[in-house]
TIGUTI-44805 format. One record per residue: x, y, z of N, C-alpha, C in turn. Coordinates in steps of 0.05 Angstrom, whole numbers, plus 32768, in hexadecimal, padded with zeros to 4 digits. Last residue first. Example, Ala and Ser with C-alpha at 12.3 -4.5 7.8 and 13.67 -1.06 7.14 Angstrom:
// residues 2
{n.xx = 8101&n.yy = 7FD3&n.zz = 808E&ca.xx = 8111&ca.yy = 7FEB&ca.zz = 808F&c.xx = 8102&c.yy = 8001&c.zz = 809D} .
{n.xx = 8108&n.yy = 7F8E&n.zz = 809C&ca.xx = 80F6&ca.yy = 7FA6&ca.zz = 809C&c.xx = 8108&c.yy = 7FBE&c.zz = 809C} .
// end
This chain:
// residues 53
{n.xx = 8745&n.yy = 85DF&n.zz = 87D3&ca.xx = 8746&ca.yy = 85C2&ca.zz = 87D9&c.xx = 8730&c.yy = 85BB&c.zz = 87ED} .
{n.xx = 8731&n.yy = 860D&n.zz = 87A1&ca.xx = 8735&ca.yy = 8607&ca.zz = 87BE&c.xx = 8734&c.yy = 85E9&c.zz = 87C2} .
{n.xx = 8754&n.yy = 860E&n.zz = 8763&ca.xx = 873C&ca.yy = 860C&ca.zz = 8772&c.xx = 8742&c.yy = 8605&c.zz = 8790} .
{n.xx = 8780&n.yy = 860D&n.zz = 8742&ca.xx = 877A&ca.yy = 8626&ca.zz = 874F&c.xx = 8760&c.yy = 8626&c.zz = 875E} .
{n.xx = 878C&n.yy = 85DB&n.zz = 8731&ca.xx = 877C&ca.yy = 85EB&ca.zz = 871F&c.xx = 8774&c.yy = 8606&c.zz = 872B} .
{n.xx = 87A7&n.yy = 85C1&n.zz = 875B&ca.xx = 87B6&ca.yy = 85C8&ca.zz = 8743&c.xx = 87A7&c.yy = 85DA&c.zz = 872F} .
{n.xx = 8787&n.yy = 85E1&n.zz = 8795&ca.xx = 8791&ca.yy = 85CA&ca.zz = 8786&c.xx = 879F&c.yy = 85D3&c.zz = 876C} .
{n.xx = 8799&n.yy = 8609&n.zz = 87CD&ca.xx = 878E&ca.yy = 8607&ca.zz = 87B2&c.xx = 8798&c.yy = 85ED&c.zz = 87A5} .
{n.xx = 87B2&n.yy = 860D&n.zz = 87FD&ca.xx = 8795&ca.yy = 860D&ca.zz = 87FE&c.xx = 8789&c.yy = 8609&c.zz = 87E2} .
{n.xx = 87E8&n.yy = 8610&n.zz = 87F2&ca.xx = 87DF&ca.yy = 85FA&ca.zz = 8804&c.xx = 87C0&c.yy = 85F7&c.zz = 8803} .
{n.xx = 87ED&n.yy = 863F&n.zz = 87D5&ca.xx = 87EF&ca.yy = 8625&ca.zz = 87C7&c.xx = 87E6&c.yy = 860E&c.zz = 87D8} .
{n.xx = 87ED&n.yy = 8664&n.zz = 87FF&ca.xx = 87D6&ca.yy = 8663&ca.zz = 87EC&c.xx = 87D6&c.yy = 8648&c.zz = 87DE} .
{n.xx = 881F&n.yy = 865B&n.zz = 8815&ca.xx = 8807&ca.yy = 8655&ca.zz = 8825&c.xx = 87EF&c.yy = 8652&c.zz = 8812} .
{n.xx = 883F&n.yy = 866C&n.zz = 87EA&ca.xx = 8842&ca.yy = 8650&ca.zz = 87F5&c.xx = 8829&c.yy = 8648&c.zz = 8805} .
{n.xx = 8833&n.yy = 86A1&n.zz = 87E6&ca.xx = 882B&ca.yy = 868F&ca.zz = 87D1&c.xx = 882C&c.yy = 8672&c.zz = 87DA} .
{n.xx = 881C&n.yy = 86B8&n.zz = 8827&ca.xx = 8832&ca.yy = 86B4&ca.zz = 8813&c.xx = 8827&c.yy = 86A1&c.zz = 87FD} .
{n.xx = 87E6&n.yy = 86E2&n.zz = 8836&ca.xx = 87F1&ca.yy = 86C7&ca.zz = 8835&c.xx = 8808&c.yy = 86C7&c.zz = 8820} .
{n.xx = 87CF&n.yy = 8714&n.zz = 8863&ca.xx = 87DD&ca.yy = 870E&ca.zz = 884A&c.xx = 87E9&c.yy = 86F2&c.zz = 884B} .
{n.xx = 878E&n.yy = 871D&n.zz = 887E&ca.xx = 87AA&ca.yy = 8716&ca.zz = 8881&c.xx = 87B5&c.yy = 8711&c.zz = 8865} .
{n.xx = 8758&n.yy = 873E&n.zz = 889F&ca.xx = 8766&ca.yy = 8737&ca.zz = 8886&c.xx = 8783&c.yy = 8731&c.zz = 888C} .
{n.xx = 8728&n.yy = 8726&n.zz = 88CC&ca.xx = 8741&ca.yy = 8734&ca.zz = 88C9&c.xx = 874F&c.yy = 872B&c.zz = 88AF} .
{n.xx = 86EA&n.yy = 872B&n.zz = 88EC&ca.xx = 86F9&ca.yy = 8722&ca.zz = 88D4&c.xx = 8712&c.yy = 8733&c.zz = 88D0} .
{n.xx = 86C1&n.yy = 8715&n.zz = 891F&ca.xx = 86D6&ca.yy = 8727&ca.zz = 8917&c.xx = 86E5&c.yy = 871B&c.zz = 8900} .
{n.xx = 867D&n.yy = 8710&n.zz = 892E&ca.xx = 8693&ca.yy = 8705&ca.zz = 8920&c.xx = 86A7&c.yy = 871A&c.zz = 891A} .
{n.xx = 8647&n.yy = 86FD&n.zz = 8955&ca.xx = 865A&ca.yy = 8712&ca.zz = 8950&c.xx = 8673&c.yy = 8705&c.zz = 8944} .
{n.xx = 8603&n.yy = 86EE&n.zz = 8952&ca.xx = 861E&ca.yy = 86E4&ca.zz = 894D&c.xx = 8630&c.yy = 86FB&c.zz = 8948} .
{n.xx = 85C9&n.yy = 86E3&n.zz = 8979&ca.xx = 85DB&ca.yy = 86F5&ca.zz = 896B&c.xx = 85F7&c.yy = 86E8&c.zz = 8968} .
{n.xx = 85AC&n.yy = 86B9&n.zz = 898F&ca.xx = 859E&ca.yy = 86D0&ca.zz = 8985&c.xx = 85AF&c.yy = 86E3&c.zz = 8974} .
{n.xx = 85A8&n.yy = 8676&n.zz = 8994&ca.xx = 85BB&ca.yy = 868B&ca.zz = 898F&c.xx = 85AD&c.yy = 86A2&c.zz = 8982} .
{n.xx = 8586&n.yy = 8650&n.zz = 89C7&ca.xx = 8587&ca.yy = 865D&ca.zz = 89AC&c.xx = 859C&c.yy = 8673&c.zz = 89AB} .
{n.xx = 859B&n.yy = 8614&n.zz = 89E8&ca.xx = 8593&ca.yy = 8631&ca.zz = 89E9&c.xx = 8596&c.yy = 863D&c.zz = 89CD} .
{n.xx = 85B2&n.yy = 85E3&n.zz = 89EE&ca.xx = 8595&ca.yy = 85E5&ca.zz = 89F0&c.xx = 858B&c.yy = 8602&c.zz = 89F2} .
{n.xx = 85E8&n.yy = 85D7&n.zz = 89E8&ca.xx = 85E0&ca.yy = 85E4&ca.zz = 8A01&c.xx = 85C2&c.yy = 85E9&c.zz = 8A03} .
{n.xx = 85EA&n.yy = 85BC&n.zz = 89B6&ca.xx = 85F9&ca.yy = 85B3&ca.zz = 89CD&c.xx = 85EF&c.yy = 85BE&c.zz = 89E7} .
{n.xx = 85CA&n.yy = 85DB&n.zz = 8993&ca.xx = 85C5&ca.yy = 85BE&ca.zz = 8997&c.xx = 85D2&c.yy = 85B4&c.zz = 89B1} .
{n.xx = 85E5&n.yy = 860C&n.zz = 8995&ca.xx = 85C9&ca.yy = 860A&ca.zz = 899C&c.xx = 85C1&c.yy = 85ED&c.zz = 89A3} .
{n.xx = 8618&n.yy = 85FE&n.zz = 8982&ca.xx = 8615&ca.yy = 8608&ca.zz = 899E&c.xx = 85F8&c.yy = 8606&c.zz = 89A7} .
{n.xx = 860B&n.yy = 85F0&n.zz = 894E&ca.xx = 8616&ca.yy = 85DC&ca.zz = 8960&c.xx = 8613&c.yy = 85E5&c.zz = 897D} .
{n.xx = 85F9&n.yy = 8621&n.zz = 893B&ca.xx = 85E7&ca.yy = 860A&ca.zz = 893B&c.xx = 85F1&c.yy = 85F5&c.zz = 894E} .
{n.xx = 8629&n.yy = 863F&n.zz = 893F&ca.xx = 8612&ca.yy = 8647&ca.zz = 894F&c.xx = 85FD&c.yy = 8630&c.zz = 8950} .
{n.xx = 8648&n.yy = 8627&n.zz = 8918&ca.xx = 8650&ca.yy = 8623&ca.zz = 8934&c.xx = 8638&c.yy = 862A&c.zz = 8946} .
{n.xx = 8628&n.yy = 8608&n.zz = 88E1&ca.xx = 862E&ca.yy = 8620&ca.zz = 88F0&c.xx = 8635&c.yy = 8619&c.zz = 890D} .
{n.xx = 8646&n.yy = 85D7&n.zz = 88B8&ca.xx = 8632&ca.yy = 85DD&ca.zz = 88CD&c.xx = 863A&c.yy = 85F6&c.zz = 88DD} .
{n.xx = 866F&n.yy = 85C9&n.zz = 8897&ca.xx = 8659&ca.yy = 85D9&ca.zz = 888B&c.xx = 8644&c.yy = 85E1&c.zz = 889F} .
{n.xx = 8692&n.yy = 85A7&n.zz = 88B2&ca.xx = 8699&ca.yy = 85C3&ca.zz = 88AE&c.xx = 8683&c.yy = 85D5&c.zz = 88A3} .
{n.xx = 8690&n.yy = 8578&n.zz = 88D9&ca.xx = 867B&ca.yy = 8582&ca.zz = 88C7&c.xx = 867F&c.yy = 85A0&c.zz = 88C3} .
{n.xx = 86C0&n.yy = 856F&n.zz = 88F3&ca.xx = 86B2&ca.yy = 8558&ca.zz = 88E8&c.xx = 869D&c.yy = 8561&c.zz = 88D4} .
{n.xx = 86CF&n.yy = 85A0&n.zz = 8907&ca.xx = 86E0&ca.yy = 8594&ca.zz = 88F2&c.xx = 86D1&c.yy = 857D&c.zz = 88E4} .
{n.xx = 86A9&n.yy = 85A8&n.zz = 892E&ca.xx = 86AA&ca.yy = 85BA&ca.zz = 8917&c.xx = 86BA&c.yy = 85AF&c.zz = 8900} .
{n.xx = 86B8&n.yy = 8581&n.zz = 8952&ca.xx = 869E&ca.yy = 857E&ca.zz = 8945&c.xx = 869D&c.yy = 8590&c.zz = 892C} .
{n.xx = 86E8&n.yy = 8596&n.zz = 8965&ca.xx = 86E8&ca.yy = 857D&ca.zz = 8956&c.xx = 86CE&c.yy = 8579&c.zz = 8947} .
{n.xx = 86D6&n.yy = 85C6&n.zz = 897F&ca.xx = 86E7&ca.yy = 85C7&ca.zz = 8967&c.xx = 86E7&c.yy = 85AD&c.zz = 8957} .
{n.xx = 86B6&n.yy = 85B5&n.zz = 89AB&ca.xx = 86AA&ca.yy = 85C0&ca.zz = 8994&c.xx = 86BC&c.yy = 85C0&c.zz = 897C} .
// end
């Protein structure tokens, strides 16, 4: 599944699981954790105009 997610990042993982296993997803649980990034890391994700790459 990870390689399929990389190919089409806009597709929900739940949709891929439903298609692959032929079963519906009734609930999704997600954990979100905040982290601090160094300016060097931030620069890797932004282009020269401050927009996401």
